[in-house]
C-alpha positions as CSV (number, residue, x, y, z in Angstrom):
1,X,-0.1,0.1,0.0
2,X,1.4,3.1,-0.9
3,X,1.4,6.4,1.7
4,X,-0.7,8.7,0.1
5,X,-3.8,6.3,-1.3
6,X,-5.6,7.7,1.2
7,X,-5.6,10.8,0.0
8,X,-6.9,10.2,-3.5
9,X,-9.2,7.5,-1.7
10,X,-10.5,10.9,0.1
11,X,-10.8,13.1,-2.9
12,X,-12.7,10.1,-4.8
13,X,-10.2,9.8,-7.3
14,X,-9.4,6.2,-6.8
15,X,-11.2,5.5,-10.2
16,X,-9.4,7.9,-12.1
17,X,-5.9,6.3,-10.3
18,X,-6.5,3.0,-11.2
19,X,-7.2,3.8,-15.2
20,X,-3.7,5.0,-15.2
21,X,-0.6,2.7,-15.3
22,X,2.5,3.8,-13.6
23,X,6.0,3.8,-14.5
24,X,7.5,4.3,-11.5
25,X,10.3,2.2,-10.5
26,X,9.4,-0.3,-7.9
27,X,10.9,0.6,-4.5
28,X,13.1,-2.0,-2.3
29,X,10.2,-2.0,0.3
30,X,8.0,-3.5,-2.6
31,X,10.1,-5.5,-4.3
32,X,10.7,-7.5,-1.0
33,X,7.0,-7.5,-0.5
34,X,6.3,-8.9,-3.5
35,X,9.2,-11.4,-3.1
36,X,7.6,-12.8,0.2
37,X,4.3,-12.8,-1.4
38,X,2.8,-10.0,0.6
39,X,2.8,-5.8,0.3
40,X,5.5,-3.7,1.4
41,X,4.9,-2.9,4.9
42,X,3.4,0.5,5.6
43,X,5.9,3.2,5.7
44,X,6.5,4.6,9.2
45,X,5.8,8.0,10.6
46,X,9.7,8.7,10.6
47,X,10.0,7.7,6.9
48,X,7.0,9.1,5.7
49,X,8.0,10.7,2.1
50,X,7.2,13.7,1.1
51,X,4.3,14.4,-1.2
52,X,6.1,14.5,-4.5
53,X,5.4,13.7,-7.8
54,X,6.7,10.6,-7.4
55,X,5.4,9.6,-4.8
56,X,1.7,10.4,-5.3
57,X,2.8,8.8,-8.7
58,X,3.4,5.6,-6.6
59,X,0.0,5.8,-5.2
60,X,-2.1,7.0,-8.2
61,X,-0.5,5.8,-11.6
62,X,-2.6,8.5,-13.5
63,X,-0.5,11.1,-11.4
64,X,2.8,12.6,-13.7
65,X,6.2,11.6,-12.5
66,X,9.0,14.3,-11.8
67,X,10.5,12.9,-15.0
68,X,7.4,14.1,-17.1
69,X,9.2,17.8,-15.9
70,X,12.4,17.2,-17.6
71,X,11.1,14.9,-20.6
72,X,8.8,18.2,-21.0
73,X,11.8,20.4,-21.1
74,X,13.7,18.6,-23.4
75,X,11.2,17.9,-25.9
76,X,10.2,21.3,-25.9
77,X,13.7,22.3,-26.6
78,X,14.0,20.0,-29.0
79,X,10.9,21.5,-31.0
80,X,12.5,24.1,-31.6
81,X,16.3,23.4,-31.8
82,X,16.1,23.2,-36.0
83,X,14.4,26.7,-35.9
84,X,16.9,28.1,-33.4
85,X,19.9,26.6,-35.4
86,X,19.0,28.1,-38.6
87,X,19.1,31.7,-37.0
88,X,22.0,31.3,-34.9
89,X,24.2,29.4,-37.1
90,X,24.7,32.5,-39.5
91,X,25.2,34.6,-36.7
92,X,28.0,32.2,-35.1
93,X,29.7,31.5,-37.7
94,X,32.2,34.4,-37.7
95,X,33.4,33.5,-34.2
96,X,34.2,30.1,-35.9
97,X,36.5,31.8,-38.2
98,X,38.0,34.1,-35.5
99,X,38.9,30.9,-33.8
100,X,40.2,29.1,-36.3
101,X,42.4,32.0,-37.8
102,X,43.8,32.5,-34.2
103,X,44.4,29.4,-33.8
104,X,46.2,28.9,-36.9
105,X,48.2,32.5,-36.5
106,X,49.3,31.3,-32.7
107,X,49.8,27.9,-34.0
108,X,52.1,28.7,-37.2
109,X,53.9,31.4,-36.4
110,X,58.0,30.5,-35.0
111,X,58.7,30.6,-31.9
112,X,61.6,32.6,-32.1
113,X,58.9,35.0,-33.7
114,X,56.0,34.7,-31.0
115,X,58.1,34.7,-27.7
116,X,59.5,38.0,-28.5
117,X,56.7,39.4,-30.0
118,X,54.6,38.6,-26.8
119,X,57.7,40.1,-24.4
120,X,57.7,43.4,-26.6
121,X,53.9,43.8,-25.8
122,X,54.4,42.8,-21.9
123,X,56.8,45.4,-22.3
124,X,54.8,48.1,-24.0
125,X,51.8,47.4,-21.5
126,X,53.5,46.6,-17.9
127,X,56.8,48.8,-18.2
128,X,58.3,46.3,-16.2
129,X,61.5,44.6,-17.2
130,X,61.1,41.9,-14.3
131,X,57.6,41.1,-15.7
132,X,58.5,40.6,-19.1
133,X,61.5,38.5,-18.3
134,X,59.3,36.5,-16.3
135,X,56.6,36.2,-18.9
136,X,59.6,34.9,-21.9
137,X,60.6,32.4,-19.0
138,X,57.2,31.1,-18.4
139,X,56.8,30.5,-22.1
140,X,60.4,29.3,-22.8
141,X,59.7,27.0,-20.2
142,X,56.6,25.5,-21.4
143,X,58.4,25.2,-25.0
144,X,61.3,23.3,-23.2
145,X,58.9,20.5,-22.0
146,X,57.0,20.4,-25.7
147,X,53.8,22.0,-23.9
148,X,54.1,24.9,-26.5
149,X,51.8,24.3,-28.8
150,X,48.8,23.6,-26.3
151,X,50.0,26.9,-24.6
152,X,49.3,29.0,-27.8
153,X,46.3,27.0,-28.7
154,X,44.9,27.9,-25.3
155,X,46.2,31.9,-25.4
156,X,44.6,32.2,-28.6
157,X,41.4,31.0,-27.6
158,X,41.1,33.3,-24.7
159,X,42.4,36.0,-26.9
160,X,39.2,35.6,-29.2
161,X,36.9,34.9,-26.4
162,X,38.2,37.8,-24.0
163,X,38.1,40.4,-26.9
164,X,34.7,39.2,-27.8
165,X,33.5,39.9,-24.2
166,X,35.1,43.2,-23.7
167,X,33.8,44.6,-27.5
168,X,30.0,43.3,-26.4
169,X,30.2,43.6,-22.5
170,X,31.5,47.3,-22.5
171,X,28.4,48.6,-24.3
172,X,26.4,46.7,-22.5
173,X,27.8,48.0,-19.3
174,X,27.6,51.5,-20.5
175,X,23.5,51.0,-21.4
176,X,23.2,49.5,-18.2
177,X,24.4,52.9,-16.7
178,X,22.3,55.2,-18.2
179,X,19.1,53.2,-17.8
180,X,17.8,52.3,-14.5
181,X,15.1,50.2,-15.8
182,X,17.8,48.4,-18.5
183,X,19.9,47.7,-15.2
184,X,16.8,46.1,-13.7
185,X,15.8,44.0,-16.5
186,X,19.9,42.8,-16.8
187,X,20.9,41.8,-13.3
188,X,18.7,38.6,-13.5
189,X,20.0,37.4,-16.5
190,X,23.8,38.4,-15.1
191,X,22.9,36.6,-11.7
192,X,22.0,33.7,-14.0
193,X,25.1,33.1,-15.8
194,X,27.4,34.2,-13.1
195,X,25.9,31.2,-11.1
196,X,24.8,28.5,-13.4
197,X,27.9,25.6,-13.3
198,X,30.5,25.3,-15.8
199,X,28.9,22.3,-17.4
200,X,25.8,23.2,-17.8
201,X,26.7,26.0,-20.3
202,X,27.8,23.3,-22.5
203,X,24.4,21.1,-22.5
204,X,22.3,23.1,-24.5
205,X,25.0,24.4,-26.9
206,X,25.9,20.4,-27.8
207,X,22.3,19.9,-29.0
208,X,22.5,23.2,-31.2
209,X,26.0,23.1,-32.7
210,X,28.1,20.3,-33.9
211,X,31.1,19.1,-31.4
212,X,33.4,19.7,-34.1
213,X,32.9,23.5,-34.2
214,X,34.8,26.2,-32.6
215,X,32.0,28.5,-31.5
216,X,30.3,25.6,-29.4
217,X,33.1,25.9,-26.8
218,X,33.2,30.0,-27.8
219,X,30.2,30.6,-27.3
220,X,30.1,28.9,-23.9
221,X,33.4,31.0,-23.0
222,X,32.3,34.1,-23.4
223,X,28.6,33.6,-21.8
224,X,30.8,32.3,-18.9
225,X,33.3,34.8,-18.6
226,X,31.7,38.5,-19.9
227,X,29.6,39.1,-16.5
228,X,32.3,40.7,-14.5
229,X,33.1,43.4,-17.4
230,X,29.8,44.2,-17.6
231,X,29.2,44.9,-14.0
232,X,32.2,46.5,-13.1
233,X,31.9,48.9,-16.4
234,X,28.2,49.5,-14.9
235,X,29.4,50.2,-11.6
236,X,32.5,52.6,-12.7
237,X,30.1,54.5,-14.9
238,X,27.8,55.2,-12.1
239,X,30.9,55.8,-9.4
240,X,31.8,59.1,-11.3
241,X,31.4,62.0,-8.9
242,X,28.4,63.7,-9.8
243,X,30.2,67.1,-9.1
244,X,32.4,66.2,-12.2
245,X,29.1,65.5,-14.2
246,X,28.0,69.1,-12.8
247,X,31.0,70.7,-14.2
248,X,30.8,68.8,-17.7
249,X,27.3,70.2,-17.7
250,X,27.8,73.7,-17.3
251,X,30.6,73.4,-19.7
252,X,27.9,72.6,-22.3
253,X,29.3,69.3,-23.1
254,X,26.8,66.3,-24.8
255,X,25.5,63.3,-23.5
256,X,28.1,61.4,-25.8
257,X,30.8,63.9,-25.1
258,X,30.5,63.5,-21.3
259,X,30.6,60.0,-22.0
260,X,33.8,59.7,-23.7
261,X,35.5,62.3,-22.2
262,X,34.7,62.1,-18.5
263,X,32.6,59.0,-17.7
264,X,34.7,56.3,-19.6
265,X,38.2,57.7,-18.5
266,X,37.1,58.0,-15.1
267,X,35.6,54.8,-15.1
268,X,38.5,53.3,-16.4
269,X,40.2,51.6,-13.4
270,X,36.9,49.9,-12.9
271,X,36.6,48.6,-16.5
272,X,40.2,47.5,-16.9
273,X,39.3,45.1,-13.1
274,X,36.4,43.6,-14.9
275,X,38.8,42.9,-18.2
276,X,40.9,41.2,-15.7
277,X,38.4,39.0,-13.9
278,X,37.3,38.1,-17.9
279,X,40.4,37.0,-19.0
280,X,40.9,35.1,-15.7
281,X,37.1,33.3,-16.2
282,X,37.9,32.6,-19.8
283,X,41.0,30.6,-18.9
284,X,39.0,28.5,-16.2
285,X,36.4,27.9,-18.9
286,X,38.9,26.6,-21.7
287,X,39.5,23.7,-19.4
288,X,36.0,22.9,-18.9
289,X,35.4,23.4,-22.5
290,X,38.1,20.6,-23.9
291,X,35.6,18.3,-22.8
292,X,33.6,19.6,-26.4
293,X,36.5,19.6,-28.3
294,X,38.5,22.9,-27.2
295,X,42.1,22.5,-28.1
296,X,44.7,23.4,-25.6
297,X,46.1,22.7,-22.1
298,X,43.0,21.3,-20.7
299,X,42.7,18.3,-23.4
300,X,46.0,17.4,-21.9
301,X,44.4,17.8,-18.3
302,X,41.6,15.6,-19.5
303,X,43.8,13.0,-20.7
304,X,45.4,13.1,-17.4
305,X,42.0,12.4,-16.0
306,X,40.9,9.8,-18.5
307,X,44.1,8.0,-18.6
308,X,45.3,7.9,-15.0
309,X,48.3,10.0,-16.2
310,X,49.4,11.5,-13.4
311,X,52.2,13.3,-14.5
312,X,50.7,14.5,-17.6
313,X,48.0,15.9,-16.0
314,X,50.2,17.8,-13.1
315,X,52.6,19.2,-15.6
316,X,49.4,20.8,-17.9
317,X,48.1,22.1,-15.0
318,X,51.4,23.9,-13.9
319,X,51.5,25.1,-17.4
320,X,47.8,26.6,-16.9
321,X,48.7,28.0,-13.6
322,X,51.7,29.6,-15.2
323,X,49.2,30.8,-17.9
324,X,47.3,32.6,-15.2
325,X,49.6,34.2,-13.6
326,X,50.9,35.7,-16.7
327,X,47.5,36.8,-17.9
328,X,47.1,38.0,-14.1
329,X,50.1,40.0,-13.5
330,X,50.0,41.6,-16.9
331,X,46.3,42.9,-16.7
332,X,47.2,43.9,-13.3
333,X,50.4,46.1,-14.0
334,X,48.4,47.9,-16.5
335,X,45.5,48.7,-14.2
336,X,48.4,49.8,-12.1
337,X,49.5,52.3,-15.0
338,X,45.4,53.2,-15.6
339,X,45.3,54.3,-12.0
340,X,48.9,56.2,-11.9
341,X,47.7,57.8,-14.9
342,X,44.5,59.3,-13.2
343,X,45.8,60.3,-10.0
344,X,48.8,62.4,-11.9
């Protein structure tokens, strides 16, 4: 006898329940009782189940199971999948081209050009000989242990995805700062993107795009990493001193002039902090995206897990740590220079 038989009997729904057939799996107590040729013992008050869909289905075969909810969601998504693919494929195809181009460029450029070029960029951005030497040493170390190609693939993906995050995220952050209504609409979406587990980003994309397409992991990385630059751009512009805005109004500046000449320059430290966090989150997601064919050091981490190759996984993890330190130090050095420029 099921725990909630009394409920459906009291409501007079027993005939409706008996007309349906329960597809719920048999519980262990029912199975034991059936093997003994008797009904399963009634649940004690201590073990009385919560009136969940499956518990109610066990008492009434016509009542839907919890699987009906997830199955309905799945069927609904699959019913609109083809239509979404027709719309999204042309829009997202340039992302695949950018990723393929960046991977080709970073992989085919000789090391004796790429390493000095990276050191030159770091020197121009950070103006620190020590940091430049550290970056060159880290890349040389990865090349020495034959992980150079994987490291370049990881950097290529981060370069493309972080750039797109900034290009899209900064205007969204500016729009949020200029409209309270848009901010109220955008914040729940950003909260959802920021709190979703990383693996969940991959589930709908696997159904929409082929696993062989770079845009599959590119979109996942962008959705995961774009939130900080949007939030901090919005925050930075909103924190601009009202007296500065009043002074700009007194000089007769238009709304666009105030944005470009006053608000964005003063908010630049916060925007750069958002860029730093976006780059770091892109690196974290690249490792997860190796599950859906993303190249780079994440592939070696996945190989170490699958094949129980401890050394491969640990060394690849060390390479990711080195890249994280490089990207973090370079962006923070650029942020420090921006702060110094604002203080002068």
